[in-house]
PATORKOL-603839 format. One record per residue: residue in one letter; x negated, y, z negated of N, C-alpha, C, O, CB in turn. Coordinates in steps of 0.001 Angstrom, whole numbers, padded with zeros to 6 digits. Last residue first. Glycine has a CB too. Example, Ala and Ser with C-alpha at 12.3 -4.5 7.8 and 13.67 -1.06 7.14 Angstrom:
+----+---------+---------+---------+---------+---------+---------+---------+---------+---------+---------+---------+---------+---------+---------+---------+
| aa |     nc1 |     nc2 |     nc3 |    cac1 |    cac2 |    cac3 |     cc1 |     cc2 |     cc3 |     oc1 |     oc2 |     oc3 |    cbc1 |    cbc2 |    cbc3 |
+----+---------+---------+---------+---------+---------+---------+---------+---------+---------+---------+---------+---------+---------+---------+---------+
|  s | -012850 | -002250 | -007080 | -013670 | -001060 | -007140 | -012900 |  000030 | -007870 | -013409 |  001138 | -008039 | -014084 | -000598 | -005725 |
|  a | -013190 | -005690 | -007800 | -012300 | -004500 | -007800 | -013200 | -003300 | -007800 | -014236 | -003319 | -008465 | -011308 | -004473 | -009046 |
+----+---------+---------+---------+---------+---------+---------+---------+---------+---------+---------+---------+---------+---------+---------+---------+
This chain:
+----+---------+---------+---------+---------+---------+---------+---------+---------+---------+---------+---------+---------+---------+---------+---------+
| aa |     nc1 |     nc2 |     nc3 |    cac1 |    cac2 |    cac3 |     cc1 |     cc2 |     cc3 |     oc1 |     oc2 |     oc3 |    cbc1 |    cbc2 |    cbc3 |
+----+---------+---------+---------+---------+---------+---------+---------+---------+---------+---------+---------+---------+---------+---------+---------+
|  n |  013554 |  014281 |  001737 |  014039 |  015451 |  002483 |  014012 |  015233 |  003980 |  014389 |  016125 |  004740 |  013213 |  016668 |  002141 |
|  s |  012420 |  012004 |  000696 |  013827 |  012306 |  000372 |  014399 |  013406 |  001254 |  015607 |  013450 |  001487 |  013956 |  012713 | -001091 |
|  w |  009751 |  011738 |  001207 |  010660 |  010887 |  001975 |  012125 |  011154 |  001686 |  012995 |  010595 |  002354 |  010359 |  009450 |  001700 |
|  r |  008589 |  013659 | -000536 |  008249 |  013635 |  000884 |  009297 |  012889 |  001702 |  009691 |  013351 |  002772 |  006883 |  012996 |  001086 |
|  p |  009518 |  013034 | -003118 |  009878 |  014318 | -002472 |  009648 |  014305 | -000960 |  010430 |  014878 | -000202 |  009071 |  015459 | -003093 |
|  i |  008409 |  010324 | -003209 |  009853 |  010593 | -003357 |  010213 |  011963 | -002751 |  011136 |  012037 | -001939 |  010266 |  010548 | -004866 |
|  g |  005557 |  010453 | -002902 |  006438 |  009879 | -001893 |  007892 |  010255 | -002011 |  008551 |  010484 | -000997 |  006334 |  008435 | -001936 |
|  w |  004322 |  011712 | -005141 |  004051 |  012156 | -003768 |  005158 |  011719 | -002811 |  005641 |  012516 | -002006 |  002702 |  011608 | -003288 |
|  l |  005370 |  010415 | -007363 |  005278 |  011880 | -007344 |  005077 |  012422 | -005939 |  005608 |  013478 | -005593 |  004141 |  012347 | -008236 |
|  a |  005073 |  007703 | -006595 |  006401 |  008282 | -006834 |  006354 |  009807 | -006737 |  007210 |  010415 | -006094 |  006936 |  007855 | -008219 |
|  i |  002284 |  007503 | -006427 |  003094 |  007233 | -005234 |  004481 |  007825 | -005404 |  005023 |  008396 | -004457 |  003189 |  005715 | -004964 |
|  l |  001624 |  008115 | -009097 |  001173 |  008978 | -008000 |  001979 |  008755 | -006729 |  002320 |  009711 | -006031 | -000302 |  008740 | -007716 |
|  g |  002890 |  005985 | -010507 |  003202 |  007388 | -010764 |  002815 |  008297 | -009621 |  003596 |  009158 | -009217 |  002517 |  007844 | -012011 |
|  s |  001671 |  003674 | -009489 |  003118 |  003882 | -009336 |  003487 |  005344 | -009526 |  004309 |  005881 | -008783 |  003895 |  003017 | -010335 |
|  i | -001053 |  004285 | -010227 | -000660 |  003967 | -008845 |  000828 |  004258 | -008643 |  001202 |  005001 | -007734 | -000970 |  002476 | -008511 |
|  l | -000918 |  004621 | -013017 | -001342 |  005732 | -012164 | -000925 |  005512 | -010710 | -000493 |  006449 | -010039 | -002860 |  005915 | -012250 |
|  h | -000136 |  002097 | -013812 |  000698 |  003246 | -014166 |  000355 |  004435 | -013269 |  001242 |  005162 | -012820 |  000510 |  003622 | -015659 |
|  m | -002328 |  000656 | -012848 | -000994 |  000404 | -012307 | -000051 |  001558 | -012616 |  000747 |  001952 | -011766 | -000429 | -000899 | -012869 |
|  p | -004462 |  001558 | -014440 | -004430 |  001901 | -013010 | -003064 |  001656 | -012369 | -002681 |  002373 | -011445 | -005482 |  001103 | -012265 |
|  i | -003477 |  000368 | -016899 | -003573 |  001824 | -016729 | -003638 |  002207 | -015246 | -002918 |  003116 | -014832 | -004813 |  002367 | -017468 |
|  t | -003600 | -002519 | -016687 | -002346 | -001781 | -016593 | -002470 | -000279 | -016364 | -001621 |  000295 | -015682 | -001583 | -001999 | -017816 |
|  l | -006235 | -003614 | -016757 | -005226 | -004161 | -015863 | -004079 | -003173 | -015635 | -003631 | -003007 | -014500 | -004686 | -005469 | -016425 |
|  l | -007514 | -002226 | -018731 | -008095 | -002224 | -017385 | -007063 | -002689 | -016362 | -007034 | -002202 | -015232 | -009350 | -003128 | -017330 |
|  a | -005855 | -002996 | -020861 | -005893 | -001590 | -020439 | -006467 | -001471 | -019025 | -005958 | -000698 | -018213 | -006733 | -000745 | -021431 |
|  f | -006459 | -005747 | -021034 | -005097 | -005300 | -020697 | -005074 | -003848 | -020224 | -004350 | -003511 | -019287 | -004173 | -005461 | -021908 |
|  g | -008757 | -007167 | -021685 | -008759 | -006358 | -020477 | -007402 | -005798 | -020089 | -007202 | -005411 | -018937 | -009283 | -007158 | -019359 |
|  e | -007084 | -009781 | -023336 | -008362 | -009156 | -023008 | -008255 | -008389 | -021690 | -007726 | -008902 | -020704 | -009479 | -010217 | -022923 |
|  p | -003684 | -008985 | -024356 | -004740 | -009846 | -023817 | -006007 | -009052 | -023501 | -005992 | -007824 | -023415 | -004247 | -010559 | -022557 |
|  a | -002476 | -007810 | -027464 | -002733 | -007511 | -026047 | -003848 | -008421 | -025543 | -004851 | -008608 | -026231 | -003115 | -006004 | -025846 |
|  a | -000553 | -009891 | -029592 | -001811 | -009199 | -029310 | -001963 | -008972 | -027809 | -001621 | -009831 | -026997 | -003011 | -010004 | -029855 |
|  t |  002970 | -009214 | -029897 |  001823 | -010102 | -029695 |  000578 | -009278 | -029365 |  000661 | -008132 | -028922 |  002113 | -011127 | -028564 |
|  g |  005023 | -007367 | -029944 |  004274 | -007611 | -031175 |  003098 | -008553 | -031026 |  002296 | -008679 | -031951 |  005183 | -008151 | -032199 |
|  d |  006232 | -006592 | -027637 |  006874 | -007694 | -028366 |  006124 | -008070 | -029641 |  006534 | -008991 | -030349 |  006987 | -008913 | -027467 |
|  p |  004494 | -004621 | -026597 |  005779 | -004212 | -027196 |  006477 | -005328 | -027988 |  007236 | -005038 | -028913 |  006708 | -003725 | -026107 |
|  l |  001206 | -005719 | -027746 |  002213 | -005517 | -026706 |  003529 | -005106 | -027369 |  003664 | -005232 | -028586 |  002401 | -006810 | -025843 |
|  t | -001494 | -004159 | -029548 | -000383 | -005104 | -029433 |  000538 | -004718 | -028284 |  000634 | -003551 | -027904 |  000409 | -005167 | -030746 |
|  p | -003449 | -002181 | -029481 | -003878 | -003583 | -029634 | -002759 | -004608 | -029516 | -003031 | -005803 | -029396 | -004538 | -003754 | -030956 |
|  l | -003105 |  000274 | -026828 | -002783 | -000225 | -028156 | -003143 | -001709 | -028267 | -003144 | -002420 | -027262 | -001288 | -000007 | -028468 |
|  t | -003391 |  001060 | -024242 | -004613 |  001081 | -025055 | -004377 |  000538 | -026462 | -005331 |  000357 | -027219 | -005160 |  002499 | -025140 |
|  p | -000893 |  001131 | -023071 | -001770 | -000004 | -022766 | -003070 | -000032 | -023578 | -003768 | -001046 | -023594 | -002108 |  000012 | -021308 |
|  s |  000109 |  003658 | -024078 |  000524 |  002383 | -024686 | -000354 |  001195 | -024287 | -000549 |  000305 | -025114 |  001953 |  002086 | -024308 |
|  y | -001037 |  005715 | -022401 | -001427 |  005544 | -023801 | -001115 |  004140 | -024317 | -001972 |  003499 | -024926 | -000724 |  006578 | -024667 |
|  c |  000010 |  006068 | -019926 | -001304 |  005418 | -019993 | -001757 |  005174 | -021429 | -002759 |  004495 | -021650 | -002339 |  006262 | -019270 |
|  s |  002231 |  007589 | -020136 |  002419 |  006139 | -020010 |  001101 |  005377 | -020093 |  001096 |  004165 | -020307 |  003113 |  005816 | -018698 |
|  a |  001246 |  010159 | -020037 |  001657 |  009621 | -021335 |  001820 |  008108 | -021276 |  001571 |  007420 | -022266 |  002966 |  010271 | -021792 |
|  l |  000869 |  010408 | -017251 | -000291 |  010407 | -018144 |  000058 |  009830 | -019512 | -000739 |  009092 | -020092 | -000839 |  011823 | -018301 |
|  m |  003569 |  010274 | -016412 |  002570 |  009346 | -015879 |  001367 |  009264 | -016825 |  000905 |  008171 | -017155 |  002117 |  009788 | -014462 |
|  f |  004749 |  012429 | -017789 |  005176 |  011055 | -018048 |  004132 |  010048 | -017580 |  003846 |  009076 | -018280 |  006510 |  010777 | -017362 |
|  i |  003298 |  014560 | -016564 |  003254 |  014350 | -018018 |  003654 |  012917 | -018369 |  002975 |  012261 | -019159 |  004183 |  015352 | -018739 |
|  v |  004047 |  014230 | -013896 |  002632 |  014109 | -014260 |  002507 |  013849 | -015763 |  001706 |  013015 | -016187 |  001846 |  015394 | -013859 |
|  g |  006837 |  014702 | -014160 |  006326 |  013423 | -013673 |  004870 |  013203 | -014032 |  004492 |  012102 | -014433 |  006492 |  013335 | -012184 |
|  v |  006918 |  017369 | -014951 |  007399 |  016343 | -015878 |  006871 |  014963 | -015461 |  006503 |  014153 | -016312 |  008953 |  016338 | -015928 |
|  v |  005847 |  018503 | -012556 |  005233 |  018727 | -013874 |  005637 |  017631 | -014861 |  004785 |  017041 | -015525 |  005636 |  020110 | -014428 |
|  t |  007618 |  017566 | -010540 |  006188 |  017308 | -010475 |  005538 |  017438 | -011854 |  004766 |  016571 | -012263 |  005524 |  018265 | -009488 |
|  w |  010133 |  018502 | -011406 |  009906 |  017073 | -011154 |  008411 |  016757 | -011201 |  007997 |  015787 | -011835 |  010499 |  016659 | -009782 |
|  i |  009662 |  021255 | -011307 |  009906 |  020615 | -012605 |  009661 |  019114 | -012501 |  009058 |  018517 | -013392 |  011350 |  020893 | -013095 |
|  l |  009479 |  021523 | -008528 |  008328 |  021854 | -009373 |  008465 |  021200 | -010747 |  007498 |  020657 | -011282 |  008187 |  023384 | -009523 |
|  a |  012068 |  020818 | -007823 |  010943 |  020012 | -007319 |  009684 |  020282 | -008132 |  008907 |  019364 | -008395 |  010681 |  020311 | -005827 |
|  g |  013600 |  022837 | -009081 |  013703 |  021448 | -009510 |  012550 |  020583 | -009041 |  012095 |  019706 | -009776 |  014980 |  020866 | -009022 |
|  k |  013987 |  025539 | -008833 |  012611 |  025047 | -008960 |  012577 |  023597 | -009454 |  011649 |  023187 | -010152 |  011813 |  025945 | -009917 |
|  p |  017214 |  025204 | -010173 |  016234 |  026074 | -009514 |  014816 |  025590 | -009834 |  014503 |  025272 | -010981 |  016421 |  027556 | -009962 |
|  v |  018912 |  022180 | -009741 |  018150 |  023011 | -010676 |  017200 |  023908 | -009887 |  016462 |  023426 | -009028 |  017361 |  022130 | -011694 |
|  f |  020135 |  020479 | -007904 |  020974 |  021299 | -008773 |  020227 |  022240 | -009717 |  020860 |  023024 | -010424 |  021828 |  020416 | -009574 |
|  r |  018296 |  019103 | -006284 |  019576 |  019531 | -005734 |  020271 |  020595 | -006577 |  020915 |  021499 | -006045 |  020477 |  018347 | -005585 |
|  a |  016128 |  018438 | -007818 |  015914 |  019179 | -006567 |  017217 |  019777 | -006042 |  017215 |  020842 | -005425 |  015296 |  018262 | -005503 |
|  l |  017369 |  017019 | -009975 |  016588 |  018241 | -010190 |  016493 |  019076 | -008920 |  016746 |  020281 | -008942 |  015188 |  017894 | -010687 |
|  l |  018631 |  014873 | -008633 |  019401 |  015783 | -009494 |  018663 |  017102 | -009715 |  019264 |  018174 | -009650 |  019694 |  015117 | -010846 |
|  f |  016433 |  013682 | -007271 |  017606 |  014178 | -006547 |  018361 |  015206 | -007382 |  018691 |  016287 | -006893 |  018540 |  013015 | -006168 |
|  y |  014834 |  012934 | -009463 |  014350 |  013898 | -008474 |  015525 |  014522 | -007724 |  015598 |  015740 | -007567 |  013377 |  013220 | -007480 |
|  f |  016508 |  011050 | -010662 |  016177 |  012285 | -011387 |  015643 |  013343 | -010429 |  015966 |  014523 | -010569 |  015142 |  012004 | -012495 |
|  v |  016420 |  009159 | -008621 |  017711 |  009767 | -008979 |  017461 |  011069 | -009740 |  018127 |  012074 | -009490 |  018576 |  008784 | -009839 |
|  a |  013735 |  008483 | -008740 |  014244 |  009126 | -007530 |  015601 |  009771 | -007779 |  015900 |  010820 | -007208 |  014348 |  008111 | -006390 |
|  g |  013590 |  007143 | -011175 |  012934 |  008439 | -011035 |  013429 |  009198 | -009812 |  013533 |  010424 | -009844 |  011432 |  008256 | -010951 |
|  v |  014864 |  004805 | -010373 |  015508 |  005663 | -011381 |  014897 |  007067 | -011321 |  015616 |  008063 | -011408 |  015349 |  005055 | -012819 |
|  v |  012837 |  003926 | -008658 |  014165 |  004233 | -008109 |  014948 |  005106 | -009096 |  015623 |  006049 | -008684 |  014952 |  002921 | -007799 |
|  v |  010819 |  003506 | -010533 |  010616 |  004526 | -009503 |  011952 |  004889 | -008850 |  012172 |  006054 | -008521 |  009607 |  004031 | -008434 |
|  l |  011885 |  001427 | -012042 |  011628 |  002717 | -012687 |  011405 |  003835 | -011670 |  011765 |  004985 | -011923 |  010417 |  002610 | -013604 |
|  l |  012076 | -000656 | -010074 |  013247 | -000129 | -010767 |  012995 |  001255 | -011362 |  013816 |  002157 | -011197 |  013673 | -001086 | -011860 |
|  v |  009361 | -001121 | -009151 |  010459 | -000742 | -008264 |  011573 | -000037 | -009032 |  011968 |  001071 | -008667 |  011015 | -001975 | -007550 |
|  s |  007723 | -001644 | -011357 |  007252 | -000769 | -010280 |  008394 | -000273 | -009414 |  008391 |  000881 | -008988 |  006236 | -001495 | -009419 |
|  s |  009246 | -003460 | -012858 |  008913 | -002136 | -013393 |  008506 | -001171 | -012294 |  008905 | -000007 | -012305 |  007794 | -002246 | -014419 |
|  i |  009357 | -005682 | -011096 |  010579 | -005030 | -011567 |  010281 | -003618 | -012051 |  010990 | -002678 | -011692 |  011232 | -005849 | -012691 |
|  t |  006574 | -006221 | -010740 |  007460 | -005958 | -009607 |  008699 | -005186 | -010054 |  009049 | -004163 | -009465 |  007871 | -007275 | -008929 |
|  v |  005693 | -006660 | -013364 |  005084 | -005613 | -012548 |  006017 | -005238 | -011403 |  006222 | -004055 | -011131 |  003712 | -006071 | -012002 |
|  a |  007231 | -008880 | -014106 |  007375 | -007621 | -014842 |  006815 | -006450 | -014038 |  007399 | -005367 | -014032 |  006669 | -007711 | -016204 |
|  l |  006202 | -010792 | -012351 |  007603 | -010391 | -012242 |  007832 | -009049 | -012945 |  008547 | -008188 | -012432 |  008526 | -011477 | -012841 |
|  a |  003551 | -010917 | -013332 |  003812 | -010566 | -011926 |  005263 | -010098 | -011736 |  005512 | -009116 | -011037 |  003520 | -011779 | -011005 |
|  f |  003761 | -011782 | -016032 |  003301 | -010431 | -015711 |  003658 | -010019 | -014285 |  004034 | -008869 | -014060 |  001803 | -010336 | -015909 |
|  g |  004305 | -014181 | -017201 |  005398 | -013454 | -016579 |  005036 | -012070 | -016086 |  005916 | -011274 | -015759 |  006507 | -013344 | -017527 |
|  p |  001816 | -013946 | -019752 |  002762 | -014759 | -018973 |  003905 | -013891 | -018429 |  004401 | -012992 | -019109 |  003332 | -015909 | -019844 |
|  p | -000631 | -011257 | -019244 |  000249 | -012089 | -020069 |  001190 | -012909 | -019196 |  001350 | -012603 | -018015 |  001058 | -011219 | -021044 |
|  p | -003814 | -011395 | -017525 | -002419 | -010930 | -017610 | -001597 | -011831 | -018525 | -001836 | -013037 | -018581 | -001777 | -010882 | -016209 |
|  v | -006929 | -010514 | -018324 | -006069 | -011685 | -018442 | -004627 | -011197 | -018566 | -004252 | -010643 | -019600 | -006477 | -012577 | -019670 |
|  s | -009771 | -009269 | -016573 | -008500 | -009047 | -017259 | -007673 | -010322 | -017253 | -007712 | -011104 | -016303 | -007716 | -007897 | -016599 |
|  g | -012093 | -009690 | -015026 | -012004 | -010243 | -016372 | -010724 | -009986 | -017128 | -010596 | -010457 | -018258 | -013090 | -009731 | -017154 |
|  l | -012176 | -009002 | -012413 | -013075 | -008269 | -013299 | -012961 | -008714 | -014753 | -013653 | -008180 | -015621 | -012796 | -006792 | -013200 |
|  a | -010149 | -010475 | -011372 | -011505 | -010843 | -010959 | -012556 | -010155 | -011833 | -013675 | -010647 | -011980 | -011728 | -010480 | -009483 |
|  q | -008088 | -009006 | -012457 | -008317 | -010367 | -012946 | -009703 | -010856 | -012557 | -010356 | -011567 | -013321 | -007249 | -011322 | -012401 |
|  a | -008311 | -006702 | -010902 | -008571 | -006624 | -012341 | -008815 | -008007 | -012937 | -009655 | -008162 | -013824 | -007400 | -005947 | -013055 |
|  i | -007560 | -007761 | -008395 | -008895 | -007178 | -008589 | -009250 | -007162 | -010067 | -010351 | -007556 | -010451 | -008960 | -005747 | -008008 |
|  f | -004926 | -008529 | -008917 | -005911 | -009533 | -008496 | -007336 | -009025 | -008701 | -008213 | -009775 | -009130 | -005694 | -009910 | -007020 |
|  s | -003853 | -006012 | -009563 | -003824 | -007092 | -010545 | -004843 | -008173 | -010191 | -005546 | -008676 | -011068 | -002416 | -007699 | -010634 |
|  w | -004057 | -004603 | -007161 | -004917 | -004219 | -008278 | -004971 | -005324 | -009333 | -006021 | -005549 | -009936 | -004422 | -002911 | -008907 |
|  v | -002034 | -005989 | -005782 | -003415 | -006037 | -005281 | -004374 | -005681 | -006414 | -005381 | -006360 | -006617 | -003609 | -005064 | -004070 |
|  h |  000101 | -005190 | -007367 | -000264 | -006611 | -007311 | -001681 | -006786 | -006758 | -002432 | -007641 | -007225 |  000746 | -007394 | -006442 |
|  n |  000111 | -002451 | -006835 | -000134 | -002915 | -008202 | -000498 | -004394 | -008232 | -001325 | -004807 | -009045 |  001093 | -002665 | -009075 |
|  l |  000782 | -002431 | -004139 | -000559 | -001983 | -004535 | -000887 | -002426 | -005961 | -002038 | -002742 | -006262 | -000669 | -000451 | -004421 |
|  g |  003444 | -003403 | -004400 |  002434 | -004107 | -003601 |  001023 | -003729 | -003994 |  000165 | -004595 | -004166 |  002638 | -003823 | -002133 |
|  a |  004572 | -001409 | -006032 |  004527 | -002800 | -006485 |  003470 | -003586 | -005717 |  002696 | -004341 | -006305 |  005904 | -003464 | -006322 |
|  g |  004347 |  000846 | -004372 |  003624 |  000790 | -005635 |  003494 | -000630 | -006154 |  002440 | -001019 | -006657 |  004311 |  001649 | -006665 |
|  m |  006124 |  000038 | -002368 |  004732 |  000325 | -002033 |  003868 |  000252 | -003296 |  002787 | -000337 | -003283 |  004606 |  001722 | -001364 |
|  f |  008458 | -000146 | -003830 |  007898 | -001365 | -003245 |  006443 | -001158 | -002826 |  005629 | -002077 | -002921 |  008734 | -001811 | -002040 |
|  g |  008704 |  002606 | -004604 |  008647 |  001528 | -005583 |  008028 |  000258 | -005025 |  007172 | -000351 | -005667 |  010024 |  001230 | -006092 |
|  a |  008857 |  003993 | -002187 |  007749 |  004269 | -003105 |  007588 |  003137 | -004122 |  006467 |  002755 | -004459 |  007976 |  005608 | -003833 |
|  v |  011246 |  002809 | -001209 |  009997 |  002730 | -000439 |  008800 |  002936 | -001371 |  007848 |  002157 | -001351 |  009984 |  003789 |  000709 |
|  a |  013029 |  003538 | -003284 |  012791 |  002124 | -002964 |  011488 |  001949 | -002193 |  010709 |  001042 | -002489 |  013962 |  001552 | -002149 |
|  g |  012905 |  006328 | -003142 |  012508 |  005637 | -004367 |  012212 |  004170 | -004116 |  011259 |  003619 | -004667 |  013591 |  005769 | -005418 |
|  a |  013936 |  006722 | -000590 |  012567 |  007137 | -000877 |  012048 |  006451 | -002131 |  010889 |  006040 | -002184 |  012488 |  008657 | -001034 |
|  k |  016534 |  005764 | -001026 |  015660 |  005105 | -000038 |  014204 |  005448 | -000310 |  013337 |  004576 | -000268 |  016044 |  005523 |  001405 |
|  l |  017365 |  007667 | -002926 |  017306 |  006240 | -003279 |  016423 |  005464 | -002312 |  015650 |  004602 | -002730 |  018714 |  005634 | -003296 |
|  a |  017232 |  009985 | -001361 |  016399 |  009874 | -002558 |  016268 |  008411 | -002984 |  015183 |  007968 | -003361 |  016988 |  010716 | -003709 |
|  n |  019156 |  009414 |  000567 |  017758 |  009571 |  000975 |  016820 |  009450 | -000218 |  015737 |  008877 | -000103 |  017552 |  010920 |  001668 |
|  a |  021449 |  009315 | -001097 |  021052 |  008144 | -000303 |  019587 |  008238 |  000113 |  018853 |  007253 |  000023 |  021947 |  008010 |  000946 |
|  l |  021557 |  011919 | -002099 |  021329 |  010803 | -003014 |  020856 |  009572 | -002245 |  019957 |  008864 | -002700 |  022613 |  010480 | -003805 |
|  t |  019623 |  014210 | -000129 |  020878 |  013527 | -000432 |  020558 |  012393 | -001389 |  019411 |  011956 | -001478 |  021584 |  012995 |  000870 |
|  p |  017756 |  017237 | -000684 |  017849 |  015779 | -000541 |  019275 |  015298 | -000779 |  020033 |  015907 | -001534 |  016889 |  015079 | -001518 |
|  q |  017713 |  020132 |  001312 |  018163 |  019523 |  000069 |  018255 |  018007 |  000264 |  018780 |  017547 |  001278 |  019536 |  020113 | -000377 |
|  t |  014757 |  021355 |  002942 |  016108 |  020798 |  002976 |  016434 |  020164 |  001636 |  015544 |  019714 |  000914 |  016251 |  019763 |  004112 |
|  a |  013057 |  024381 |  002113 |  013093 |  022930 |  002223 |  014537 |  022447 |  002248 |  015421 |  023058 |  001648 |  012323 |  022276 |  001061 |
|  m |  012703 |  027274 |  004038 |  013320 |  026650 |  002889 |  013412 |  025141 |  003120 |  013800 |  024690 |  004198 |  014714 |  027256 |  002621 |
+----+---------+---------+---------+---------+---------+---------+---------+---------+---------+---------+---------+---------+---------+---------+---------+
């Protein structure tokens, strides 16, 4: 039987996964820019905050599911995959959330970032929380 995660361990795992995802997302940002993507102003800060904060919030959800719901880890994985894949839709839209036009190559820039953060969170949070 797997050990039950503590909130502290889940938060640490979320922080590790979040910062790891942020670092890899910044590396991908440089690669995508070399391939022609144009990031919007303030993109680097937005990537860092989104990569870390949302994964830490996800770690709290993992803790709650794994600790208090039967088959919570399985539910975490299924719901996480659905959210990760659904998050790849909005970068394909022609406008950003603020209504401005999406820059050239925005989908190339952001979809891999959603997958990077999502996969690291799905794999790392359960692994490092227990």
